[in-house]
PATI-576081 format. One line per field, with one value per atom (N, C-alpha, C): residue number from 1; residue in one letter; chain; atom name; x, y, z. Coordinates in nm, 2 decimals. Example, Ala and Ser with C-alpha at 12.3 -4.5 7.8 and 13.67 -1.06 7.14 Angstrom:
pos: [1, 1, 1, 2, 2, 2]
code: [A, A, A, S, S, S]
unit: [A, A, A, A, A, A]
site: [N, CA, C, N, CA, C]
u: [1.32, 1.23, 1.32, 1.28, 1.37, 1.29]
v: [-0.57, -0.45, -0.33, -0.22, -0.11, 0.00]
w: [0.78, 0.78, 0.78, 0.71, 0.71, 0.79]
This chain:
pos: [1, 1, 1, 2, 2, 2, 3, 3, 3, 4, 4, 4, 5, 5, 5, 6, 6, 6, 7, 7, 7, 8, 8, 8, 9, 9, 9, 10, 10, 10, 11, 11, 11, 12, 12, 12, 13, 13, 13, 14, 14, 14, 15, 15, 15, 16, 16, 16, 17, 17, 17, 18, 18, 18, 19, 19, 19, 20, 20, 20, 21, 21, 21, 22, 22, 22, 23, 23, 23, 24, 24, 24, 25, 25, 25, 26, 26, 26, 27, 27, 27, 28, 28, 28, 29, 29, 29, 30, 30, 30, 31, 31, 31, 32, 32, 32, 33, 33, 33, 34, 34, 34, 35, 35, 35, 36, 36, 36, 37, 37, 37, 38, 38, 38, 39, 39, 39, 40, 40, 40, 41, 41, 41, 42, 42, 42, 43, 43, 43, 44, 44, 44, 45, 45, 45, 46, 46, 46, 47, 47, 47, 48, 48, 48, 49, 49, 49, 50, 50, 50, 51, 51, 51, 52, 52, 52, 53, 53, 53, 54, 54, 54, 55, 55, 55, 56, 56, 56, 57, 57, 57, 58, 58, 58, 59, 59, 59, 60, 60, 60, 61, 61, 61, 62, 62, 62, 63, 63, 63, 64, 64, 64, 65, 65, 65, 66, 66, 66, 67, 67, 67, 68, 68, 68, 69, 69, 69, 70, 70, 70, 71, 71, 71, 72, 72, 72, 73, 73, 73, 74, 74, 74, 75, 75, 75, 76, 76, 76, 77, 77, 77, 78, 78, 78, 79, 79, 79, 80, 80, 80, 81, 81, 81, 82, 82, 82, 83, 83, 83, 84, 84, 84, 85, 85, 85, 86, 86, 86, 87, 87, 87, 88, 88, 88, 89, 89, 89, 90, 90, 90, 91, 91, 91, 92, 92, 92, 93, 93, 93, 94, 94, 94, 95, 95, 95, 96, 96, 96, 97, 97, 97, 98, 98, 98, 99, 99, 99, 100, 100, 100, 101, 101, 101, 102, 102, 102, 103, 103, 103, 104, 104, 104, 105, 105, 105, 106, 106, 106, 107, 107, 107, 108, 108, 108, 109, 109, 109, 110, 110, 110, 111, 111, 111, 112, 112, 112, 113, 113, 113, 114, 114, 114, 115, 115, 115, 116, 116, 116, 117, 117, 117]
code: [M, M, M, A, A, A, K, K, K, L, L, L, K, K, K, P, P, P, I, I, I, L, L, L, P, P, P, T, T, T, L, L, L, R, R, R, E, E, E, K, K, K, K, K, K, R, R, R, Y, Y, Y, L, L, L, A, A, A, F, F, F, E, E, E, I, I, I, L, L, L, S, S, S, K, K, K, S, S, S, K, K, K, I, I, I, K, K, K, A, A, A, H, H, H, S, S, S, D, D, D, V, V, V, S, S, S, R, R, R, A, A, A, I, I, I, W, W, W, Q, Q, Q, G, G, G, M, M, M, L, L, L, S, S, S, F, F, F, N, N, N, G, G, G, T, T, T, R, R, R, G, G, G, V, V, V, A, A, A, Q, Q, Q, A, A, A, G, G, G, M, M, M, Q, Q, Q, V, V, V, L, L, L, P, P, P, E, E, E, K, K, K, Y, Y, Y, N, N, N, D, D, D, K, K, K, R, R, R, Q, Q, Q, R, R, R, G, G, G, I, I, I, V, V, V, R, R, R, V, V, V, N, N, N, H, H, H, K, K, K, N, N, N, V, V, V, D, D, D, A, A, A, L, L, L, K, K, K, A, A, A, G, G, G, L, L, L, A, A, A, L, L, L, I, I, I, Q, Q, Q, D, D, D, I, I, I, D, D, D, T, T, T, A, A, A, P, P, P, V, V, V, S, S, S, I, I, I, R, R, R, S, S, S, I, I, I, G, G, G, V, V, V, S, S, S, G, G, G, S, S, S, I, I, I, K, K, K, K, K, K, A, A, A, T, T, T, R, R, R, Y, Y, Y, V, V, V, A, A, A, G, G, G]
unit: [A, A, A, A, A, A, A, A, A, A, A, A, A, A, A, A, A, A, A, A, A, A, A, A, A, A, A, A, A, A, A, A, A, A, A, A, A, A, A, A, A, A, A, A, A, A, A, A, A, A, A, A, A, A, A, A, A, A, A, A, A, A, A, A, A, A, A, A, A, A, A, A, A, A, A, A, A, A, A, A, A, A, A, A, A, A, A, A, A, A, A, A, A, A, A, A, A, A, A, A, A, A, A, A, A, A, A, A, A, A, A, A, A, A, A, A, A, A, A, A, A, A, A, A, A, A, A, A, A, A, A, A, A, A, A, A, A, A, A, A, A, A, A, A, A, A, A, A, A, A, A, A, A, A, A, A, A, A, A, A, A, A, A, A, A, A, A, A, A, A, A, A, A, A, A, A, A, A, A, A, A, A, A, A, A, A, A, A, A, A, A, A, A, A, A, A, A, A, A, A, A, A, A, A, A, A, A, A, A, A, A, A, A, A, A, A, A, A, A, A, A, A, A, A, A, A, A, A, A, A, A, A, A, A, A, A, A, A, A, A, A, A, A, A, A, A, A, A, A, A, A, A, A, A, A, A, A, A, A, A, A, A, A, A, A, A, A, A, A, A, A, A, A, A, A, A, A, A, A, A, A, A, A, A, A, A, A, A, A, A, A, A, A, A, A, A, A, A, A, A, A, A, A, A, A, A, A, A, A, A, A, A, A, A, A, A, A, A, A, A, A, A, A, A, A, A, A, A, A, A, A, A, A, A, A, A, A, A, A, A, A, A, A, A, A, A, A, A, A, A, A]
site: [N, CA, C, N, CA, C, N, CA, C, N, CA, C, N, CA, C, N, CA, C, N, CA, C, N, CA, C, N, CA, C, N, CA, C, N, CA, C, N, CA, C, N, CA, C, N, CA, C, N, CA, C, N, CA, C, N, CA, C, N, CA, C, N, CA, C, N, CA, C, N, CA, C, N, CA, C, N, CA, C, N, CA, C, N, CA, C, N, CA, C, N, CA, C, N, CA, C, N, CA, C, N, CA, C, N, CA, C, N, CA, C, N, CA, C, N, CA, C, N, CA, C, N, CA, C, N, CA, C, N, CA, C, N, CA, C, N, CA, C, N, CA, C, N, CA, C, N, CA, C, N, CA, C, N, CA, C, N, CA, C, N, CA, C, N, CA, C, N, CA, C, N, CA, C, N, CA, C, N, CA, C, N, CA, C, N, CA, C, N, CA, C, N, CA, C, N, CA, C, N, CA, C, N, CA, C, N, CA, C, N, CA, C, N, CA, C, N, CA, C, N, CA, C, N, CA, C, N, CA, C, N, CA, C, N, CA, C, N, CA, C, N, CA, C, N, CA, C, N, CA, C, N, CA, C, N, CA, C, N, CA, C, N, CA, C, N, CA, C, N, CA, C, N, CA, C, N, CA, C, N, CA, C, N, CA, C, N, CA, C, N, CA, C, N, CA, C, N, CA, C, N, CA, C, N, CA, C, N, CA, C, N, CA, C, N, CA, C, N, CA, C, N, CA, C, N, CA, C, N, CA, C, N, CA, C, N, CA, C, N, CA, C, N, CA, C, N, CA, C, N, CA, C, N, CA, C, N, CA, C, N, CA, C, N, CA, C, N, CA, C, N, CA, C, N, CA, C, N, CA, C, N, CA, C, N, CA, C, N, CA, C, N, CA, C, N, CA, C, N, CA, C, N, CA, C, N, CA, C]
u: [-0.83, -0.97, -1.03, -1.08, -1.14, -1.28, -1.31, -1.44, -1.55, -1.66, -1.77, -1.83, -1.87, -1.94, -2.09, -2.14, -2.29, -2.37, -2.49, -2.59, -2.64, -2.65, -2.70, -2.85, -2.89, -3.03, -3.13, -3.10, -3.19, -3.21, -3.11, -3.12, -3.17, -3.19, -3.24, -3.39, -3.43, -3.57, -3.65, -3.76, -3.84, -3.94, -3.95, -4.04, -4.15, -4.26, -4.38, -4.41, -4.47, -4.50, -4.66, -4.72, -4.86, -4.90, -4.98, -5.03, -5.16, -5.18, -5.30, -5.36, -5.49, -5.56, -5.63, -5.63, -5.70, -5.83, -5.94, -6.07, -6.11, -6.13, -6.17, -6.24, -6.31, -6.38, -6.28, -6.19, -6.09, -5.95, -5.87, -5.75, -5.64, -5.56, -5.45, -5.33, -5.26, -5.14, -5.01, -5.00, -4.87, -4.84, -4.74, -4.70, -4.66, -4.61, -4.57, -4.69, -4.81, -4.93, -4.98, -4.97, -5.01, -4.92, -4.79, -4.69, -4.71, -4.73, -4.76, -4.88, -4.99, -5.11, -5.09, -5.02, -5.00, -4.91, -4.81, -4.73, -4.81, -4.89, -4.97, -5.07, -5.13, -5.23, -5.16, -5.04, -4.97, -4.92, -4.88, -4.83, -4.95, -5.07, -5.18, -5.23, -5.22, -5.27, -5.16, -5.04, -4.94, -4.84, -4.83, -4.73, -4.60, -4.50, -4.37, -4.30, -4.31, -4.24, -4.29, -4.43, -4.49, -4.44, -4.44, -4.39, -4.25, -4.17, -4.02, -4.01, -4.08, -4.07, -4.13, -4.22, -4.28, -4.18, -4.09, -3.99, -4.06, -4.16, -4.24, -4.17, -4.19, -4.14, -4.23, -4.28, -4.37, -4.28, -4.30, -4.21, -4.26, -4.18, -4.23, -4.23, -4.13, -4.12, -4.23, -4.30, -4.41, -4.55, -4.56, -4.69, -4.74, -4.86, -4.93, -5.03, -5.01, -5.10, -5.23, -5.22, -5.34, -5.44, -5.40, -5.49, -5.49, -5.41, -5.41, -5.38, -5.27, -5.23, -5.08, -5.04, -4.90, -4.86, -4.74, -4.68, -4.61, -4.64, -4.57, -4.49, -4.37, -4.29, -4.30, -4.32, -4.34, -4.28, -4.25, -4.20, -4.32, -4.28, -4.39, -4.48, -4.43, -4.52, -4.62, -4.60, -4.68, -4.77, -4.80, -4.89, -5.03, -5.08, -5.22, -5.22, -5.12, -5.12, -5.12, -5.05, -5.05, -5.18, -5.25, -5.38, -5.48, -5.47, -5.55, -5.52, -5.40, -5.36, -5.41, -5.41, -5.46, -5.61, -5.68, -5.82, -5.87, -5.78, -5.81, -5.80, -5.73, -5.71, -5.84, -5.88, -6.01, -6.00, -5.88, -5.87, -5.72, -5.69, -5.56, -5.57, -5.50, -5.50, -5.64, -5.72, -5.86, -5.96, -5.91, -6.01, -6.05, -6.17, -6.21, -6.18, -6.11, -6.06, -6.09, -6.08, -6.08, -5.96, -5.88, -5.77, -5.79, -5.78, -5.80, -5.68, -5.66, -5.55, -5.59, -5.51, -5.53, -5.47, -5.35, -5.28, -5.15, -5.10, -4.97, -4.89, -4.76, -4.67, -4.53, -4.46, -4.32, -4.22, -4.26, -4.16, -4.22, -4.13, -4.18, -4.23, -4.18, -4.23, -4.37, -4.42, -4.56, -4.65, -4.60, -4.67, -4.69, -4.59, -4.60, -4.71, -4.74, -4.85, -4.98, -4.99, -5.12, -5.14, -5.04, -5.05, -5.08, -5.01, -5.02, -5.15, -5.19, -5.30, -5.40]
v: [-3.70, -3.64, -3.68, -3.59, -3.61, -3.67, -3.76, -3.83, -3.74, -3.73, -3.65, -3.71, -3.63, -3.68, -3.71, -3.81, -3.84, -3.73, -3.71, -3.62, -3.68, -3.60, -3.64, -3.68, -3.78, -3.82, -3.71, -3.62, -3.51, -3.41, -3.41, -3.32, -3.39, -3.52, -3.59, -3.56, -3.57, -3.56, -3.68, -3.65, -3.75, -3.79, -3.91, -3.95, -4.04, -4.04, -4.12, -4.19, -4.31, -4.39, -4.40, -4.35, -4.35, -4.46, -4.55, -4.66, -4.61, -4.63, -4.58, -4.69, -4.67, -4.77, -4.69, -4.75, -4.69, -4.76, -4.68, -4.74, -4.70, -4.80, -4.78, -4.90, -4.88, -5.00, -5.07, -5.00, -5.07, -5.08, -5.18, -5.20, -5.10, -5.05, -4.96, -5.03, -5.09, -5.17, -5.10, -4.99, -4.92, -4.83, -4.86, -4.77, -4.63, -4.62, -4.49, -4.40, -4.45, -4.37, -4.32, -4.41, -4.38, -4.27, -4.29, -4.20, -4.06, -4.06, -3.93, -3.86, -3.93, -3.87, -3.82, -3.89, -3.85, -3.72, -3.71, -3.59, -3.48, -3.50, -3.39, -3.34, -3.43, -3.39, -3.31, -3.35, -3.28, -3.14, -3.13, -3.01, -2.91, -2.96, -2.87, -2.82, -2.90, -2.86, -2.78, -2.82, -2.76, -2.67, -2.68, -2.60, -2.67, -2.61, -2.67, -2.66, -2.55, -2.53, -2.63, -2.65, -2.74, -2.88, -2.92, -3.06, -3.08, -2.97, -2.98, -2.99, -2.92, -2.93, -3.06, -3.12, -3.25, -3.37, -3.35, -3.46, -3.59, -3.58, -3.69, -3.78, -3.91, -4.01, -4.13, -4.16, -4.27, -4.39, -4.50, -4.61, -4.72, -4.73, -4.82, -4.97, -5.01, -5.15, -5.20, -5.10, -5.13, -5.12, -5.11, -5.09, -5.23, -5.27, -5.40, -5.37, -5.41, -5.38, -5.47, -5.58, -5.67, -5.61, -5.55, -5.49, -5.34, -5.29, -5.14, -5.06, -5.11, -5.04, -5.01, -4.90, -4.86, -4.78, -4.73, -4.66, -4.53, -4.42, -4.29, -4.25, -4.21, -4.16, -4.01, -3.95, -3.81, -3.76, -3.63, -3.57, -3.58, -3.59, -3.61, -3.49, -3.37, -3.25, -3.24, -3.31, -3.30, -3.41, -3.49, -3.61, -3.56, -3.46, -3.42, -3.35, -3.28, -3.22, -3.33, -3.44, -3.55, -3.62, -3.63, -3.69, -3.60, -3.47, -3.38, -3.39, -3.39, -3.40, -3.53, -3.64, -3.77, -3.76, -3.69, -3.68, -3.60, -3.52, -3.44, -3.51, -3.62, -3.69, -3.76, -3.72, -3.77, -3.88, -3.87, -3.97, -4.01, -4.13, -4.18, -4.24, -4.17, -4.22, -4.23, -4.13, -4.12, -4.22, -4.29, -4.38, -4.31, -4.29, -4.22, -4.31, -4.24, -4.31, -4.23, -4.30, -4.23, -4.30, -4.21, -4.27, -4.24, -4.35, -4.33, -4.38, -4.32, -4.35, -4.47, -4.57, -4.69, -4.67, -4.62, -4.60, -4.53, -4.47, -4.40, -4.47, -4.49, -4.55, -4.48, -4.50, -4.45, -4.54, -4.67, -4.76, -4.82, -4.86, -4.91, -5.05, -5.12, -5.26, -5.26, -5.17, -5.17, -5.12, -5.03, -4.98, -5.09, -5.17, -5.29, -5.38, -5.39, -5.48, -5.42, -5.29, -5.23, -5.27, -5.26, -5.29, -5.44, -5.53, -5.67, -5.73, -5.68, -5.76, -5.67]
w: [1.07, 1.08, 1.21, 1.28, 1.41, 1.39, 1.48, 1.48, 1.55, 1.49, 1.54, 1.66, 1.76, 1.87, 1.84, 1.90, 1.87, 1.94, 1.89, 1.95, 2.08, 2.18, 2.31, 2.29, 2.37, 2.36, 2.38, 2.47, 2.50, 2.38, 2.29, 2.17, 2.05, 2.05, 1.93, 1.91, 1.79, 1.76, 1.81, 1.88, 1.93, 1.82, 1.79, 1.68, 1.72, 1.65, 1.67, 1.54, 1.55, 1.43, 1.43, 1.33, 1.31, 1.21, 1.26, 1.17, 1.11, 0.98, 0.91, 0.83, 0.79, 0.71, 0.60, 0.48, 0.37, 0.35, 0.35, 0.32, 0.18, 0.10, -0.04, -0.10, -0.21, -0.27, -0.36, -0.42, -0.50, -0.43, -0.46, -0.39, -0.45, -0.36, -0.39, -0.36, -0.45, -0.43, -0.43, -0.51, -0.52, -0.40, -0.33, -0.22, -0.27, -0.39, -0.44, -0.45, -0.49, -0.50, -0.36, -0.27, -0.13, -0.07, -0.09, -0.04, -0.10, -0.23, -0.30, -0.25, -0.22, -0.17, -0.03, 0.05, 0.19, 0.19, 0.10, 0.10, 0.05, -0.05, -0.11, 0.00, 0.07, 0.18, 0.29, 0.32, 0.43, 0.37, 0.25, 0.19, 0.18, 0.14, 0.13, 0.27, 0.37, 0.50, 0.58, 0.58, 0.66, 0.59, 0.46, 0.38, 0.39, 0.31, 0.31, 0.44, 0.51, 0.64, 0.74, 0.75, 0.84, 0.82, 0.69, 0.66, 0.70, 0.67, 0.71, 0.86, 0.94, 1.08, 1.13, 1.06, 1.11, 1.09, 0.99, 0.97, 0.92, 0.84, 0.80, 0.71, 0.73, 0.64, 0.63, 0.51, 0.48, 0.46, 0.55, 0.54, 0.44, 0.33, 0.22, 0.26, 0.34, 0.38, 0.48, 0.54, 0.63, 0.58, 0.44, 0.38, 0.35, 0.40, 0.37, 0.26, 0.14, 0.03, 0.03, 0.10, 0.11, 0.21, 0.32, 0.42, 0.40, 0.31, 0.29, 0.41, 0.48, 0.60, 0.59, 0.66, 0.65, 0.77, 0.78, 0.89, 0.84, 0.91, 0.88, 1.01, 0.99, 1.10, 1.10, 1.22, 1.23, 1.36, 1.37, 1.50, 1.60, 1.73, 1.83, 1.85, 1.81, 1.82, 1.70, 1.60, 1.48, 1.45, 1.54, 1.52, 1.49, 1.56, 1.53, 1.39, 1.35, 1.21, 1.11, 1.13, 1.04, 1.03, 1.14, 1.14, 1.06, 1.07, 1.00, 0.85, 0.82, 0.68, 0.61, 0.69, 0.64, 0.62, 0.70, 0.69, 0.57, 0.52, 0.40, 0.27, 0.27, 0.14, 0.10, -0.02, -0.07, -0.18, -0.26, -0.36, -0.38, -0.42, -0.45, -0.59, -0.68, -0.82, -0.88, -0.86, -0.91, -0.84, -0.74, -0.67, -0.54, -0.51, -0.38, -0.26, -0.16, -0.04, 0.08, 0.19, 0.32, 0.40, 0.46, 0.54, 0.69, 0.77, 0.91, 0.99, 1.10, 1.19, 1.28, 1.28, 1.37, 1.51, 1.51, 1.64, 1.62, 1.74, 1.74, 1.84, 1.81, 1.90, 1.90, 2.00, 2.01, 1.96, 1.93, 1.87, 1.75, 1.66, 1.53, 1.55, 1.65, 1.67, 1.71, 1.80, 1.84, 1.72, 1.64, 1.53, 1.42, 1.41, 1.31, 1.36, 1.48, 1.53, 1.49, 1.48, 1.44, 1.29, 1.21, 1.07, 1.04, 1.11, 1.09, 1.14, 1.26, 1.31, 1.37]
């Protein structure tokens, strides 16, 4: 069986990491609830095709439940669409919330700094 050639760097998807913060009166600890709300917000704003083109992925291991901050990976062309989708989220698990963007980075290491500190 022949070994597949790797994709050239110029053909790879360029990704960005968006750090976000959830502002609410009650604590939202479950990452699954946050992830579901982000996906629903993006689907309602961009539709199925837009979400597929964005290549969005909510990173569960980077969610800080004490500070209610997390990281979402997205295609570099769809960062603004993700910010708009996050702004449209009004509640998570019947708790009223507001989600704001803290920063955008090209590396996950820098985005982790936004979440941690």
